[in-house]
matplotlib code that plots the C-alpha trace (Angstrom):
import matplotlib.pyplot as plt

x = [-13.7, -13.8, -10.2, -10.9, -14.1, -12.2, -9.4, -12.0, -13.9, -10.6, -9.6, -13.0, -12.9, -9.4, -10.6, -13.6, -11.4, -8.9, -11.5, -14.1, -12.1, -11.5, -15.1, -16.2, -13.8, -14.9, -18.6, -18.0, -16.1, -18.9, -21.4, -19.1, -19.6, -16.1, -14.9, -17.5, -16.1, -17.8, -18.3, -15.9, -15.4, -12.6, -12.1, -8.5, -9.7, -11.8, -9.2, -8.8, -5.0, -3.3, -0.9, 2.5, 5.1, 8.3, 11.9, 14.4, 14.5, 10.9, 10.4, 9.6, 6.1, 4.8, 1.0, -1.1, -4.8, -5.6, -8.4, -8.7, -7.1, -7.3, -8.8, -6.9, -3.4, -3.3, -2.1, -3.3, -4.3, -3.5, -2.7, 0.6, 1.6, 5.3, 6.3, 8.1, 11.9, 11.7, 13.6, 12.6, 15.7, 16.7, 14.6, 12.7, 9.5, 8.8, 5.7, 5.0, 3.9, 1.7, 1.8, 0.0, 1.2, -1.9, -0.5, 2.9, 6.1, 8.5, 11.7, 11.9, 15.0, 14.2, 17.2, 19.8, 17.3, 15.9, 12.5, 10.8, 7.1, 4.2, 0.5, -1.0, 2.2, 2.0, 4.8, 5.1, 7.8, 8.5, 9.1, 12.7, 13.8, 15.7, 14.0, 13.9, 11.8, 12.8, 10.3, 11.2, 11.3, 8.3, 5.3, 4.1, 3.5, 0.5, 0.7, -1.9, -0.3, -1.6, 0.4, 0.3, 0.8, 1.5, 3.6, 7.2, 10.1, 13.6, 16.1, 19.4, 22.5, 24.8]
y = [32.2, 29.5, 28.4, 28.0, 26.0, 23.7, 23.1, 22.4, 19.9, 18.2, 17.9, 16.7, 14.0, 12.9, 12.7, 10.6, 8.2, 7.8, 7.4, 5.2, 1.9, 2.8, 3.6, 0.3, -1.6, 0.1, -0.4, -4.1, -4.5, -2.8, -5.4, -8.3, -9.4, -10.7, -7.1, -5.8, -4.0, -4.6, -1.9, -2.1, -0.1, -0.8, 0.6, 0.2, -0.9, -3.7, -5.3, -9.1, -9.5, -12.7, -14.5, -12.9, -14.0, -12.9, -14.0, -14.3, -10.5, -9.8, -8.3, -11.0, -10.4, -8.6, -9.2, -8.6, -8.3, -8.8, -6.5, -7.5, -8.6, -7.0, -9.6, -8.2, -7.6, -10.0, -7.1, -7.3, -4.6, -5.3, -3.7, -4.6, -4.0, -3.9, -4.2, -1.3, -1.5, -3.8, -3.7, -4.9, -5.8, -4.2, -5.8, -5.0, -6.1, -6.7, -4.4, -1.0, -0.7, 2.1, 2.7, 4.9, 5.2, 4.8, 4.6, 5.3, 6.4, 4.7, 5.4, 4.1, 3.9, 4.2, 3.7, 6.2, 8.4, 8.0, 9.4, 9.8, 9.1, 9.8, 9.0, 10.2, 9.9, 8.4, 6.5, 5.2, 2.5, 1.8, -1.8, -3.0, -0.1, -1.3, -0.3, -1.1, -0.1, 0.9, 1.3, 3.3, 1.6, 3.5, 2.4, -0.2, 1.1, 0.2, 0.7, 0.2, -1.4, -1.8, -3.7, -3.2, -6.9, -10.1, -9.8, -11.0, -10.2, -10.1, -9.5, -7.8, -9.6, -7.4]
z = [-33.0, -35.7, -35.0, -31.3, -32.0, -34.4, -31.9, -29.2, -31.4, -32.3, -28.6, -27.6, -30.4, -29.3, -25.7, -26.6, -28.7, -25.8, -23.0, -24.7, -24.2, -20.6, -19.9, -21.6, -19.4, -16.2, -17.1, -17.7, -14.5, -12.6, -14.0, -13.3, -9.7, -9.4, -9.5, -7.0, -4.0, -0.7, 1.9, 4.8, 7.9, 10.4, 13.9, 15.1, 18.5, 16.9, 14.7, 15.0, 15.0, 13.8, 16.1, 16.8, 14.3, 12.8, 12.7, 9.8, 9.3, 10.3, 13.8, 16.3, 17.7, 14.6, 14.1, 11.0, 10.1, 6.5, 5.2, 1.6, -1.6, -5.0, -7.4, -10.4, -9.0, -6.1, -3.9, -0.3, 2.1, 5.8, 9.1, 10.7, 14.4, 15.1, 18.8, 20.5, 20.0, 17.0, 13.7, 10.2, 8.3, 5.0, 2.2, -1.0, -2.8, -6.4, -6.4, -5.0, -1.4, 0.0, 3.8, 6.3, 9.9, 12.0, 15.5, 17.1, 15.4, 13.1, 11.3, 7.7, 5.6, 1.9, -0.3, 1.0, 3.0, 6.5, 7.5, 10.9, 10.6, 12.9, 12.8, 9.5, 7.6, 4.1, 2.4, -1.2, -1.4, -5.1, -6.0, -5.7, -3.4, -0.3, 2.9, 6.6, 9.6, 13.2, 16.0, 19.1, 22.5, 23.9, 21.8, 19.3, 15.8, 13.6, 9.9, 7.1, 4.0, 0.5, -2.1, -5.8, -6.4, -4.5, -1.4, -1.5, 0.9, -0.5, 2.3, 1.5, 2.7, 4.9]

ax = plt.figure().add_subplot(projection="3d")
ax.plot(x, y, z, "-o")
ax.set_aspect("equal")
plt.show()
């Protein structure tokens, strides 16, 4: 029993040493109002979409609705609505991208693989991986995107 207790105490001490700086940082962030997160609820039917845009590789008619920006990473969270039958050319981003399909269906090419996605699907797109989107002819698609850093679009020449 003495050996187990010694190992347990050693592990607990190591854990405290590792976690203490993290807990201090989190505590200071919580007290710093610049890191405060505000409550937000969004109903898809109530989204205020920006004007249609696109062109130069981005689907014509795409609309977005920014929901927030991470004050530390500069990564944005936004909804994007791609028109039925549209195509987003092959491109990559510097930072990781996290996507949830909210409405409609979409096919995404990630590197060498193609995936058919429906509402509720979740996609992690690592930074610098080539990807493209295709929306079927029958319905617009809405996705919710969160970026791990500032947005950039680097289109791949064909």
